[in-house]
C-alpha positions as CSV (number, residue, x, y, z in Angstrom):
1,M,56.9,29.7,13.1
2,T,59.4,30.4,16.7
3,A,59.6,27.8,19.2
4,G,56.8,28.8,21.8
5,T,54.4,28.8,18.4
6,H,55.9,24.9,17.8
7,I,55.3,24.6,21.5
8,I,52.0,25.3,21.8
9,G,50.8,23.5,18.5
10,A,52.0,20.5,19.5
11,I,49.9,21.0,23.0
12,V,46.6,21.7,21.0
13,L,47.4,18.8,18.3
14,A,48.5,16.5,21.1
15,S,45.4,16.9,23.7
16,A,42.9,17.3,20.9
17,L,44.3,13.3,19.8
18,K,44.5,12.4,23.9
19,L,48.1,11.8,24.0
20,P,50.7,12.5,26.3
21,L,52.2,15.6,25.6
22,I,55.5,16.3,26.9
23,P,56.8,13.4,23.7
24,A,54.6,15.7,21.6
25,V,56.6,19.4,22.5
26,V,59.9,17.2,21.5
27,G,58.6,16.6,18.6
28,A,57.5,19.7,18.0
29,L,60.3,21.0,18.6
30,I,63.1,18.3,17.6
31,P,62.5,19.7,13.6
32,D,64.8,22.8,14.3
33,V,67.5,21.4,16.0
34,D,69.7,22.5,12.3
35,L,68.5,26.1,13.2
36,K,71.8,28.0,14.0
37,K,74.3,25.6,15.5
38,G,72.9,22.6,14.4
39,L,74.1,22.4,10.8
40,P,77.5,23.7,10.0
41,K,77.5,26.9,7.4
42,F,78.7,26.1,3.7
43,R,79.3,28.8,1.2
44,Q,77.5,26.3,-1.1
45,N,73.8,27.2,-2.7
46,R,71.2,25.2,-0.2
47,T,70.5,21.6,-0.3
48,L,68.8,19.5,2.5
49,F,72.0,18.8,4.4
50,N,72.9,22.3,4.9
51,S,70.2,24.6,5.7
52,H,68.0,25.2,8.2
53,R,64.6,23.6,7.5
54,G,66.2,21.4,5.7
55,I,66.6,16.9,5.7
56,T,64.8,17.9,9.9
57,H,61.4,19.5,8.3
58,H,60.9,16.9,4.9
59,I,57.7,16.1,4.6
60,L,58.9,11.7,4.4
61,I,59.9,12.0,7.9
62,L,56.5,12.0,8.8
63,P,55.5,8.8,7.4
64,V,58.6,6.6,8.4
65,L,57.8,7.9,12.0
66,L,54.5,7.5,12.1
67,F,55.0,3.9,11.0
68,I,57.5,3.0,14.0
69,S,55.2,4.0,16.4
70,V,52.8,1.9,14.9
71,V,55.1,-1.2,14.8
72,V,56.5,-0.8,18.3
73,K,53.2,-0.1,19.8
74,D,51.3,-2.7,18.6
75,F,54.0,-5.7,18.8
76,L,56.7,-4.5,20.8
77,N,55.5,-2.2,23.8
78,Q,52.3,-0.4,23.7
79,Q,53.2,2.8,26.5
80,I,56.7,3.6,24.1
81,G,54.5,3.6,21.4
82,I,52.2,6.1,22.2
83,Y,54.9,8.0,23.3
84,L,56.5,7.3,19.8
85,L,52.7,8.5,18.5
86,S,52.8,12.3,20.9
87,F,56.0,12.1,19.6
88,S,55.2,11.9,15.6
89,V,52.2,14.1,15.9
90,G,55.0,16.8,17.1
91,Y,56.3,16.2,15.5
92,A,53.3,16.7,12.7
93,S,52.6,19.3,13.8
94,H,55.9,21.8,13.0
95,L,56.0,20.8,10.2
96,L,52.1,21.8,9.3
97,L,53.1,25.1,11.4
98,D,55.8,25.4,9.1
99,L,54.1,25.5,5.9
100,L,51.6,28.3,6.7
101,T,54.8,30.6,5.6
102,P,56.8,31.3,2.7
103,L,59.9,28.9,3.0
104,G,57.3,25.9,4.0
105,I,58.9,22.6,4.1
106,P,60.2,19.9,1.2
107,Y,58.9,17.3,-0.5
108,K,61.2,16.1,-3.1
109,T,65.6,15.2,-2.9
110,K,66.5,18.6,-3.6
111,Y,65.7,21.7,-1.5
112,Y,63.7,23.4,-3.2
113,P,60.7,23.3,-4.6
114,R,58.7,23.5,-1.0
115,L,55.7,23.1,0.1
116,S,54.1,26.7,1.3
117,L,50.5,28.0,1.5
118,K,52.7,31.3,2.2
119,L,50.4,32.6,4.9
120,F,52.2,34.3,8.0
121,R,55.4,34.8,8.1
122,T,57.5,33.6,10.7
123,G,57.9,36.5,13.8
124,R,55.6,39.2,12.4
125,I,51.6,40.1,12.7
126,G,50.2,36.6,11.2
127,E,52.4,34.4,13.4
128,I,50.3,36.8,16.4
129,F,46.6,35.3,14.9
130,V,47.6,31.7,14.9
131,I,49.4,32.1,18.4
132,L,45.4,33.8,19.5
133,A,43.8,30.6,17.4
134,L,45.6,28.0,19.7
135,V,45.2,29.2,22.5
136,A,41.5,30.3,21.6
137,L,41.6,26.1,21.5
138,M,43.6,25.8,24.2
139,I,41.5,27.5,26.5
140,V,38.2,25.5,25.1
141,Q,40.3,22.1,25.8
142,V,41.0,23.0,29.3
143,K,37.5,23.9,30.0
144,T,36.3,20.5,28.1
145,G,38.4,18.2,30.3
146,S,40.2,17.1,27.6
147,L,43.7,18.7,28.9
148,N,44.9,18.7,31.9
149,F,47.4,17.8,34.1
150,N,47.3,13.7,33.4
151,S,47.1,15.4,29.7
152,F,51.3,15.7,30.1
153,F,51.7,12.3,30.9
154,G,49.0,10.7,30.2
155,E,47.2,8.6,32.9
156,K,49.2,5.1,33.2
157,I,52.2,7.8,33.8
158,T,50.5,10.2,36.2
159,K,48.4,7.1,37.8
160,T,51.9,6.1,38.8
161,L,53.6,9.3,39.9
162,K,51.1,10.1,42.1
163,E,51.2,6.1,44.0
164,V,55.4,6.7,44.2
165,S,54.5,10.7,45.8
166,Y,51.6,8.8,48.1
167,E,54.7,6.5,49.1
168,I,57.0,8.3,50.1
169,L,54.8,10.7,51.5
170,H,52.9,8.2,54.2
């Protein structure tokens, strides 16, 4: 899937879970750090460490991210834990969307075999249907009020930003 599809997917999922959107969007984009410039090109067989949709797309990253999020939220700092959870949800949305494509995502210690539903090809007409479905969900979220300005950073930060801007302006 393309970056735009991953962003919309993260927004829809984070909004549905009432999590801040910005960390989710960052989480949705991070798995593609290996794209083109992220990893060196080798003339060897594809591995988890030299190819796109390698280690950064591995299914086992999700439980690790979720565990860290819960530990931070429950034992260290609740707000940072919520941001980490939102980041993890964005990461999960990326992997879920890539799971729909023929290449899929790795789940073992090798590049192949991979989990794949083989429903849509990236950048093709099928992805347009995915985008349209996600945009339709986003419109429903806006109309029901679950997606609004406070959704971007979370209510606590938005309230603080409003108070600071009021103090500056008055």
